[in-house]
Every structure is written in C-alpha cells, then in structure tokens.
C-alpha positions in Angstrom: 71.6 43.0 17.9 74.2 45.3 19.4 73.9 47.4 22.1 75.9 49.2 25.1 74.8 46.5 28.5 76.2 46.8 31.7 77.4 43.5 33.3 79.1 42.0 35.8 82.4 43.4 34.1 80.7 47.2 33.5 79.3 48.5 30.6 80.5 47.4 27.2 78.7 46.4 23.7 77.2 43.0 23.6 75.1 41.2 21.3 71.5 41.0 22.7 68.1 40.4 21.4 66.1 42.4 19.9 62.8 43.5 21.7 59.6 43.3 20.5 56.9 45.9 21.1 53.7 45.2 22.9 50.3 46.9 23.8 51.4 50.8 23.1 54.7 50.8 22.2 57.0 51.5 19.1 59.9 49.7 18.1 62.3 51.8 17.0 65.2 51.3 14.5 68.1 53.5 16.6 70.2 56.1 14.5 71.2 58.5 17.4 71.6 58.9 20.8 71.9 61.3 22.7 74.3 61.2 25.9 73.2 61.9 29.5 73.9 62.9 33.1 71.9 60.3 34.4 73.9 57.5 32.0 77.1 58.1 33.7 75.7 56.8 37.0 74.3 53.5 35.2 77.3 52.7 33.7 78.8 52.6 36.9 76.3 50.4 38.2 74.1 52.5 39.9 70.0 52.8 39.9 68.6 55.5 38.3 64.7 55.3 39.4 63.6 51.7 38.6 66.3 50.9 36.6 69.6 50.2 36.1 72.0 47.1 37.2 73.3 44.3 35.7 71.8 43.5 32.0 70.7 46.6 32.0 71.1 48.2 28.6 71.8 51.8 28.9 71.2 54.9 27.7 67.5 57.0 27.5 67.1 59.3 24.4 67.5 59.0 20.8 66.3 59.1 17.2 65.3 56.9 14.0 62.9 55.2 12.8 59.8 53.2 13.1 60.5 49.6 12.6 57.4 48.3 14.1 54.3 48.6 16.3 52.6 47.5 19.1 49.0 45.9 18.4 47.5 49.6 20.3 50.1 51.7 18.9 48.3 55.1 17.9 50.1 57.9 16.0 52.8 56.9 13.5 53.6 54.0 11.0 56.2 52.1 10.2 59.0 54.1 8.3 58.0 57.2 10.1 61.3 59.2 11.6 61.0 60.1 15.2 62.7 60.8 18.7 62.3 60.1 22.4 63.1 59.0 25.2 63.1 56.4 27.7 65.3 53.4 28.7 67.5 51.0 26.5 68.3 53.4 24.1 72.0 53.0 23.2 70.7 50.0 20.5 70.6 49.2 17.3 66.7 49.0 18.4 64.6 50.1 21.7 60.9 50.4 22.7 59.1 53.2 23.4 55.9 54.5 24.4 53.6 55.9 21.9 53.3 59.1 24.1 56.9 59.4 24.4 58.4 60.3 21.4 58.2 63.4 18.6 58.3 63.1 14.9 61.4 64.6 13.8 61.1 67.6 12.1 62.0 67.9 8.1 64.8 69.7 8.4 67.0 68.1 11.2 69.4 65.0 10.9 69.2 62.0 13.5 71.9 63.9 15.2 70.3 67.2 15.6 66.7 65.2 16.2 69.0 63.1 19.0 69.6 65.8 21.7 66.4 67.2 22.1 63.8 65.0 23.8 65.2 64.7 27.3 65.9 68.6 27.0 62.4 70.2 25.5 60.7 67.4 27.9 62.2 68.1 31.2 62.7 72.0 30.5 59.2 72.7 29.3 58.1 71.1 32.4 60.1 72.6 34.7 60.4 75.9 33.4 56.4 76.5 32.5 54.4 74.0 33.7 55.6 73.8 36.9 58.1 76.6 37.1 55.0 79.0 35.7 57.5 81.4 34.1 55.4 84.7 32.8 56.2 87.2 30.3 58.6 90.2 31.8 60.1 87.7 34.9 63.3 87.1 35.7 64.7 83.4 35.7 68.0 81.9 36.9 69.1 78.0 35.4 71.3 76.6 37.9 73.8 74.5 35.3 72.7 76.6 32.5 75.8 74.8 30.4 74.7 71.6 30.3 72.2 70.7 27.4 68.8 70.8 29.1 70.4 73.7 31.6 70.8 75.8 27.6 67.0 74.4 26.7 65.8 76.2 29.7 67.2 79.3 29.0 66.4 79.3 25.3 62.3 78.2 26.4 62.7 81.0 29.5 63.1 83.5 26.7 60.4 82.3 24.6 57.9 82.5 26.8 58.9 86.5 27.5 61.4 86.5 30.2 62.7 89.8 30.5 65.8 88.7 32.6 67.8 84.9 32.2 70.7 84.5 34.1 73.3 81.5 33.6 75.3 79.5 36.1 78.1 77.5 35.4 81.1 77.3 37.7 83.5 76.8 34.5 85.2 80.5 32.5 85.0 78.9 29.2 81.3 77.9 29.1 80.4 80.5 31.6 81.5 82.7 28.7 79.5 81.1 25.9 76.1 81.3 28.0 75.1 84.8 25.8 75.5 82.8 22.7 72.1 80.7 23.9 69.6 83.4 25.6 71.4 83.9 29.0 71.5 88.2 29.7 73.9 87.4 32.7 76.4 84.4 33.3 77.2 84.2 37.0 79.6 81.4 38.8 77.8 79.8 41.1 81.2 78.3 43.3 81.8 82.1 43.9 80.0 83.3 46.9 79.3 86.6 45.5 77.2 85.7 42.8 73.8 86.3 45.0 74.5 89.9 45.0 75.3 89.6 41.1 71.6 88.1 40.9 69.9 90.4 43.4 71.8 93.9 41.7 70.3 92.6 38.2 67.3 92.6 40.0 67.3 95.7 41.9 67.4 94.0 45.0 64.5 91.4 45.0 65.8 88.3 43.7 64.6 86.2 40.6 60.5 84.9 40.5 62.3 81.5 39.0 65.2 79.3 39.9 65.4 76.1 37.8 68.3 74.6 39.7 70.2 71.5 38.7 73.1 72.0 41.4 71.4 71.6 44.3 73.7 71.0 47.6 75.5 73.9 48.4 73.6 76.1 46.5 70.8 75.6 47.9 70.2 77.9 50.5 71.8 80.8 48.5 69.3 79.9 46.3 66.8 81.1 48.6 68.8 84.4 49.1 68.3 84.8 45.3 64.3 84.2 45.1 62.5 87.1 45.7 59.8 87.1 48.0 56.8 85.1 46.8 59.2 83.7 44.0 59.3 80.3 43.2 62.6 77.6 43.0 62.4 74.1 40.8 64.5 71.5 42.6 64.9 69.4 39.1 67.8 67.5 41.6 71.0 66.2 41.1 71.4 62.1 42.5 73.5 62.3 45.7 73.4 65.9 46.7 72.9 67.0 50.4 73.3 69.7 52.2 72.2 72.4 55.0 68.9 74.0 54.0 68.4 77.6 55.5 64.0 76.3 56.7 63.9 80.3 58.0 64.9 81.8 54.6 62.4 79.5 52.7 59.7 80.3 55.4 60.3 84.3 55.5 60.6 85.0 51.6 57.5 82.9 51.5 58.8 80.5 48.1 57.5 77.8 46.5 59.9 75.3 46.5 58.8 71.9 44.3 61.2 69.0 43.5 60.6 67.3 39.6 62.0 64.1 38.0 61.1 61.6 35.9 62.2 58.9 37.6 58.7 58.8 39.8 56.5 59.6 37.1 54.4 56.8 35.8 53.6 56.9 31.8 50.7 58.5 31.8 52.1 61.6 33.3 55.1 61.3 31.0 52.8 61.5 28.0 51.1 64.6 29.2 54.6 66.0 29.9 55.4 65.4 25.7 51.9 66.5 24.5 52.3 70.0 26.5 55.6 70.2 23.9 53.9 69.4 21.3 50.9 72.0 21.9 53.5 74.9 23.1 56.6 75.0 21.8 56.7 72.6 19.1 56.6 75.3 16.5 59.8 76.6 17.6 61.2 73.6 17.4 60.3 72.9 14.1 61.7 76.8 13.1 65.1 75.8 14.9 64.6 78.3 17.5 64.7 76.1 20.1 68.3 74.2 19.2 71.3 72.9 21.2 75.2 72.6 20.3 76.2 69.4 19.4 80.1 69.3 21.0 80.6 66.2 19.2 79.7 62.8 17.7 81.1 59.7 18.4 80.5 56.2 16.3 78.7 53.4 18.8 82.0 51.5 18.6 83.5 54.6 19.9 81.2 55.1 23.2 83.2 54.7 25.8 85.4 57.3 24.3 82.0 59.5 24.7 81.6 58.6 27.8 85.0 59.6 28.7 84.8 62.8 27.0 81.7 63.3 28.8 83.2 62.5 32.4 86.0 65.3 31.7 83.4 68.1 31.8 84.7 70.2 29.3 82.0 70.2 26.8 78.8 72.8 26.1 76.1 71.3 24.8 75.3 67.7 23.8 77.5 64.5 23.2 76.1 62.5 20.3 76.5 58.5 19.4 75.6 57.0 16.1 74.5 54.3 15.5 75.4 52.2 12.3 
C-alpha cells in the first residue's frame, strides 16, 4: 500500500506492507486525513512521545471505513464509516484501537470528518474534564486560530461560558475568531493583552486558560487568571521560558499539564467515551465543526505541509487518500 513514510532522506510516499489488525484493533481504509502541528515535527524526524524516527508512517488523524476487525474488536462492523486518531494515518490503510474512534455522522463527508477527532478529544479533555469549565465562567484560549483552538472556543461556548477570549498573533486570523466563538480576540505578542483581558473581566482575570502557546506567555497567563483560577497547559514541544512562581502561588492557580503522548490506551479510551457521552449530539448537529482551509490530494502531501508551515491558514488542512 501507499504511505507517507519518514526515512533517511526525509518524508516521502513509499510502498509498505498493509497492516493486519490484532486484538482490539480495527483496520481502516483511510479516505481523508487531517494535518496537525505535531506532524510537521515528525516529518523532520523528531519524536512525538514514543512515535517517530526512520520507518515511521506519519499522520495521526483520519476518516474512512472499517475494512477488517481484530478478534477482540467491538462496537463497529466492516463497512462502517468512522473517524479517529492514532499513528500511521497518512496511508491507504491504518490501524486503530476500537476505543479510539468515533462513528462518522451521516451528514459529514470524509474530509469534514477527518478534521475532528484530535480537536474533539484534546479540547473536551482540556476544557471540560481537566479545565472544569462551568456555565457563566470566562475562558481564554491561547493559540485560538489553530484547529484545536477553534474547537476549544466552541466547546467552551457550548458548556455555557459567558466570556470566551481567543488569542492569535496574526491580524487576519485574529479578525475571524469571532466567527468561531470568541467574544474578544487578543494579540498575545502585544504586552498589553493582559490588560485587555483584565478589563474584560472587571479586573479579576479569567476562570480558565487553555494554553497552547506556553513560553513567553506563561507568566503573563498567571497575571490574566483570577485568584484560584485554572490553567491547562496543552503545551508546545521544545518550549521553555521563565516562570513567575511567586505570582503562581499568590493567585493560588491550579496549573495542570495535559498530553496524549504519555497516556495509556485505557486513558485514551476514556477520553473518547467522555466525548461521546457529553457532546456528541452537538457534533452530529454540526454545532461543533471546523472550517477546512484547503484540501490536497495524497500525491500533493508535501505541498500540504508547505502550506501548514507557511502559517497563514485558519482551520484544518486535509489530505484525501484515493
């Protein structure tokens, strides 16, 4: 089968053996894939958790059809339209654990479905399960113009947040955040952004920050969070900066890190189940959805990555698999 593989000379489309499902695995005939920031690093040979390096089939998000079931796989049957996350997505076939997939709603095509699994799982966990957002609270999403950032704002609104603030350093994308749930958009590269947040919250700061930027905004986040507020650090690989420990203590902020890189499959299954139980109706009704910036053919996957690395897109970049 055709797959996008990282090798000694970089990433390229290659012929590899079609995988065989074992245990609780499902073999998926991939029809479309969503690109994610972590893919850009793995395309250059960087590890993402335990994955990466020479011989790695890249990609972590897909939509397609069930082609074959492992002996212990449950909940789906051959031919079902599904979407999910996991490694080796950029290929004609991939494997997925039966607890790490969603049924693709009948009112979505494969391209649309491929935009959702990572964003739904990541941001329901960050905003709701770990972030504990409650109706009437205020929320700031750092890095709001990414696909997961746009989903975070929508989930916060769905759960009743009274004020949703999104950050982006790009003026064009910042101007479009209100289309996707933001009541206020701020430029996190402008030192005055904290003052804007404090003004919007009567000087108190927000109840919750979901931070995908980290680095230089880490201590600013502390100043923009209310006393006994919460910061969920989704993180950014390779980011380091000074941290104001005194301000963290003075504001008594809960600061929690989250990532899928160190989670067990049991933990991941639980996250997917929480999405199904809590917000799946909003997915099926298209209340929760992501814009597609551009769609590329599989043969043009290098161009898709060049488009992502240009960092001018809003929403998801999708690659279709013939």
